[in-house]
Every structure is written in C-alpha cells, then in structure tokens.
C-alpha positions as CSV (number, residue, x, y, z in Angstrom):
1,X,0.0,0.0,0.0
2,X,1.6,3.3,-1.1
3,X,0.1,5.8,1.3
4,X,2.6,8.0,3.2
5,X,1.8,7.5,6.9
6,X,3.8,10.4,8.2
7,X,2.9,11.9,11.6
8,X,0.2,14.5,11.3
9,X,0.1,18.0,12.9
10,X,-2.7,18.6,15.3
11,X,-4.8,20.9,13.1
12,X,-6.8,19.9,10.0
13,X,-6.3,16.2,10.6
14,X,-9.0,15.0,8.2
15,X,-7.7,17.3,5.5
16,X,-4.2,15.8,5.9
17,X,-5.5,12.3,5.8
18,X,-7.4,13.1,2.6
19,X,-4.3,14.7,1.1
20,X,-2.0,11.8,1.9
21,X,-4.3,9.4,0.2
22,X,-5.0,11.8,-2.7
23,X,-1.2,12.1,-3.4
24,X,-0.9,8.3,-3.4
25,X,-3.6,8.1,-6.0
26,X,-2.2,10.9,-8.2
27,X,1.3,9.4,-8.0
28,X,0.0,6.0,-9.1
29,X,1.0,4.3,-5.8
30,X,-2.7,3.6,-5.5
31,X,-4.5,2.4,-8.7
32,X,-8.0,2.2,-9.8
33,X,-10.0,-0.5,-7.9
34,X,-7.3,-0.8,-5.2
35,X,-8.9,-1.4,-1.8
36,X,-8.1,1.0,1.0
37,X,-7.4,-0.3,4.5
38,X,-10.4,-0.2,6.8
39,X,-11.3,2.9,8.8
40,X,-9.9,1.2,11.9
41,X,-6.6,0.3,10.1
42,X,-6.2,3.8,8.7
43,X,-6.9,5.3,12.2
44,X,-4.1,3.2,13.7
45,X,-1.6,3.9,10.9
46,X,-2.3,7.7,10.9
47,X,-2.6,7.8,14.7
48,X,-6.0,9.6,14.6
49,X,-9.6,8.7,15.5
50,X,-12.0,6.9,13.3
51,X,-14.3,9.9,12.9
52,X,-11.3,11.8,11.6
53,X,-10.6,9.1,9.0
54,X,-14.3,9.0,8.1
55,X,-14.2,12.8,7.4
56,X,-11.1,12.4,5.4
57,X,-12.7,9.7,3.3
58,X,-15.8,11.9,2.7
59,X,-13.5,14.6,1.3
60,X,-12.0,12.1,-1.1
61,X,-15.4,10.8,-2.1
62,X,-16.5,14.4,-2.8
63,X,-13.5,14.7,-5.2
64,X,-14.7,11.5,-7.0
65,X,-11.4,9.7,-6.0
66,X,-12.9,6.9,-4.0
67,X,-16.2,5.0,-3.7
68,X,-17.7,2.4,-1.3
69,X,-19.0,-1.1,-2.1
70,X,-21.3,-3.1,0.2
71,X,-21.3,-6.8,0.8
72,X,-18.8,-9.4,1.8
73,X,-16.3,-8.1,-0.8
74,X,-17.1,-4.5,-0.1
75,X,-15.0,-1.7,1.3
76,X,-13.6,1.6,0.1
77,X,-11.9,1.5,-3.3
78,X,-10.0,3.9,-5.5
79,X,-12.2,5.2,-8.3
80,X,-11.1,6.2,-11.8
81,X,-12.8,9.5,-12.4
82,X,-14.6,9.8,-15.6
83,X,-14.2,12.8,-17.9
84,X,-17.6,14.1,-16.7
85,X,-16.6,13.7,-13.0
86,X,-13.4,15.6,-13.6
87,X,-15.1,18.4,-15.5
88,X,-17.6,18.7,-12.6
89,X,-14.8,19.1,-10.1
90,X,-13.1,21.8,-12.2
91,X,-16.4,23.6,-12.9
92,X,-17.4,23.6,-9.2
93,X,-14.0,25.0,-8.2
94,X,-14.2,27.8,-10.9
95,X,-17.8,28.7,-9.8
96,X,-16.5,29.1,-6.2
97,X,-13.7,31.4,-7.3
98,X,-16.1,33.5,-9.3
99,X,-18.4,33.9,-6.3
100,X,-15.4,35.0,-4.3
101,X,-14.5,37.7,-6.8
102,X,-11.2,36.1,-7.9
103,X,-11.9,36.6,-11.6
104,X,-13.1,39.7,-13.3
105,X,-15.5,39.6,-16.3
106,X,-12.9,41.0,-18.8
107,X,-10.4,38.2,-18.0
108,X,-13.0,35.5,-18.1
109,X,-14.3,36.6,-21.5
110,X,-10.7,36.9,-22.8
111,X,-10.0,33.4,-21.7
112,X,-13.2,32.1,-23.1
113,X,-12.7,33.8,-26.4
114,X,-9.3,32.2,-26.8
115,X,-10.5,28.8,-26.0
116,X,-13.9,28.8,-27.7
117,X,-12.5,30.3,-30.9
118,X,-9.9,27.5,-31.0
119,X,-12.8,25.0,-30.7
120,X,-14.8,26.7,-33.4
121,X,-11.9,26.6,-35.8
122,X,-11.6,22.9,-35.3
123,X,-15.4,22.4,-35.3
124,X,-15.7,24.0,-38.8
125,X,-13.7,21.1,-40.2
126,X,-14.7,18.3,-37.8
127,X,-18.3,18.8,-36.9
128,X,-20.8,16.0,-37.8
129,X,-24.4,16.2,-38.8
130,X,-25.2,15.2,-35.1
131,X,-23.1,18.1,-33.9
132,X,-25.1,20.6,-36.1
133,X,-28.3,18.9,-35.0
134,X,-27.5,19.4,-31.4
135,X,-26.9,23.1,-32.0
136,X,-30.1,23.4,-34.0
137,X,-32.1,21.7,-31.2
138,X,-31.0,24.4,-28.7
139,X,-31.8,27.2,-31.1
140,X,-35.3,25.8,-31.6
141,X,-35.7,25.6,-27.8
142,X,-34.5,29.2,-27.3
143,X,-36.9,30.5,-29.9
144,X,-39.8,29.4,-27.8
145,X,-41.3,32.6,-26.1
146,X,-42.8,30.4,-23.3
147,X,-39.3,29.4,-22.2
148,X,-38.5,30.7,-18.7
149,X,-35.4,32.7,-18.1
150,X,-33.9,29.7,-16.3
151,X,-34.6,27.4,-19.1
152,X,-33.3,29.8,-21.7
153,X,-30.0,30.2,-19.7
154,X,-29.6,26.4,-19.5
155,X,-30.2,26.1,-23.2
156,X,-27.6,28.8,-23.8
157,X,-25.0,26.8,-21.8
158,X,-25.9,23.6,-23.7
159,X,-25.5,25.3,-27.0
160,X,-21.9,26.4,-26.2
161,X,-21.1,23.0,-24.7
162,X,-22.3,21.4,-28.0
163,X,-20.1,23.9,-29.9
164,X,-17.0,22.9,-27.9
165,X,-18.0,19.3,-28.3
166,X,-18.0,19.7,-32.1
167,X,-14.2,20.3,-32.0
168,X,-13.8,16.6,-31.1
169,X,-10.7,17.4,-29.0
170,X,-11.1,15.9,-25.5
171,X,-8.5,18.1,-24.0
172,X,-10.2,21.3,-25.2
173,X,-13.6,19.9,-24.1
174,X,-12.2,19.3,-20.6
175,X,-10.6,22.8,-20.4
176,X,-13.9,24.4,-21.5
177,X,-15.5,23.1,-18.3
178,X,-14.0,26.1,-16.5
179,X,-15.3,28.8,-18.7
180,X,-18.6,27.3,-20.0
181,X,-19.8,24.7,-17.6
182,X,-19.2,26.8,-14.6
183,X,-18.9,30.5,-15.5
184,X,-21.5,30.8,-18.2
185,X,-24.3,29.8,-15.8
186,X,-23.0,32.4,-13.4
187,X,-23.0,35.1,-16.1
188,X,-26.5,34.2,-17.2
189,X,-27.8,34.7,-13.7
190,X,-26.3,38.2,-13.8
191,X,-27.3,39.4,-17.3
192,X,-30.6,37.7,-18.0
193,X,-32.6,40.9,-17.1
194,X,-30.7,43.0,-19.7
195,X,-30.2,40.4,-22.4
196,X,-32.1,40.4,-25.7
197,X,-33.2,36.8,-26.3
198,X,-33.8,37.3,-30.0
199,X,-30.4,38.8,-30.4
200,X,-28.8,35.7,-28.7
201,X,-30.9,33.4,-30.8
202,X,-29.8,35.3,-34.0
203,X,-26.1,35.0,-33.0
204,X,-26.5,31.3,-32.3
205,X,-28.2,30.8,-35.7
206,X,-25.2,32.5,-37.4
207,X,-22.7,30.3,-35.5
208,X,-24.6,27.1,-36.4
209,X,-25.0,28.2,-40.0
210,X,-21.3,29.0,-40.4
211,X,-20.4,25.6,-39.0
212,X,-22.7,23.7,-41.3
213,X,-21.3,25.7,-44.3
214,X,-17.7,25.0,-43.1
215,X,-17.1,28.8,-43.1
216,X,-14.4,29.5,-40.6
217,X,-14.3,33.3,-41.0
218,X,-18.1,33.7,-40.5
219,X,-18.0,31.2,-37.6
220,X,-15.4,33.3,-35.8
221,X,-17.2,36.5,-36.5
222,X,-20.5,35.2,-35.2
223,X,-18.8,33.9,-32.0
224,X,-16.9,37.1,-31.4
225,X,-20.2,39.1,-31.8
226,X,-21.9,36.9,-29.2
227,X,-19.0,37.3,-26.7
228,X,-18.8,41.0,-27.3
229,X,-22.5,41.3,-26.5
230,X,-22.1,39.2,-23.3
231,X,-19.2,41.4,-22.1
232,X,-21.2,44.6,-22.7
233,X,-24.1,43.2,-20.8
234,X,-21.8,42.2,-17.8
235,X,-20.3,45.7,-17.7
236,X,-23.7,47.3,-17.9
237,X,-25.0,45.3,-15.0
238,X,-21.9,46.1,-13.0
239,X,-22.2,49.8,-13.7
240,X,-25.9,49.7,-12.6
241,X,-25.1,47.9,-9.4
242,X,-22.3,50.3,-8.5
243,X,-24.4,53.4,-9.1
244,X,-27.4,52.1,-7.0
C-alpha cells in the first residue's frame, strides 16, 4: 500500500489524511480499484480517531477519487474519475472562485474567447451532422417565447457545450469546463434581465449556419459578436449595481 503514513500535525487532521491518500492516487501508488485499509486500520496507521478518518474519506469521495461497495467483498476503493466527474470538479471550483471575486469579467471573456475560438476553428472542419443537429435543437428551444429565463439560460449553456464538443478534441472539451460549464451559468444569472433573447438566438443561428457551411471566418465573426455582447451586458449590470 503506497500511502505515506507520516505523523500529522494537530490541526486539519481530516484534510491531511485526505491529502495523503490523494497524493498516493495521483502518483500511481494507489491504482483504480485498489482497496483501501479499513477505517480502523487507517486510524491506527495515521494515529487519529475513526471519525477523523471518516471525514477524510468523505473529502476524497467528494472529489470522486474513492467509492464504497457493500457486501462481503465490499469496502472503500480507489475510483477512476470519468471525464464528466473531472469536469464537474473543475467547474465547481471555478464557480466558487467567481463567487469570491477572484476573476473579473474581462479576464474571463478573454480566456473564453481564446478557448472557444480554437474549438470553433476545429469544429468547422470536424463537426458532424449530429453536432449541427445538437446546436439546432438548442436554437429551436431558445426560440420558444414560453421558455422561462432559467430554461433559456440552461439552453444557452448547452449550445456552447455542444459547440465545444464539435471540436472533437477531448483536452479542449475538458478545459472548456472552467469557462462554460461553470462560468456561463453564473454570467447568465447576472445578465438575464438585460439580455435580448432574440439577439442571442440570432447570434446562435449565425454560428450554427457557419459551422454547417464550413465557413471558418463567419463562424469566428459570429462567436466574437456573441462574446462582445455578453461582455457589454456584464459591464452594464456592474455599472448599474455600483451606481445604485
């Protein structure tokens, strides 16, 4: 078992337990489906109480690094995170940082523009009929006037997730979790009162049309126009909130 059982300092014991096991997983000393020692065994080896071990394991489970199985052959096992699990962890962390004011809108839009434009350039050449259909499905949903603000915002996120997915580059898709899966919903909650739905739908139509026509220049232009509008809306809302 490749866990480093070094003596722990007296504060943050559960965090230290979780970090020791996490490092063993990341370094490859613990592999997928390896069974961890029991809570009692871990408590003895780390020199802490079982409740402390239990809290440390909860932290690891929250990071999708371990999972439990019941039954005679049950126990706690190392989990291989799926791409979806990993994206969720990254997205949640980014959302927290936004809520704490660690990122400003200009920097976020700049990063998103760089990443999403790269995806669009690839998507123009790689998108399939299914990719275009996914974009069209969201456009049709957004064009429904009965759609609530919450539903419209969710569809907006799905449209841009589908746009990134059309690049068919798993690394870019993973990176996009930060700026789309997490930050776009936060932005939507801020700007929905000042956004023009039909303008967004029109921009989405232009993006999807350019992709289906394999027109890279028009696709970039349409995406830039969407992002410029989003930034303007964010600045407008910020200015209003500061003046009130």
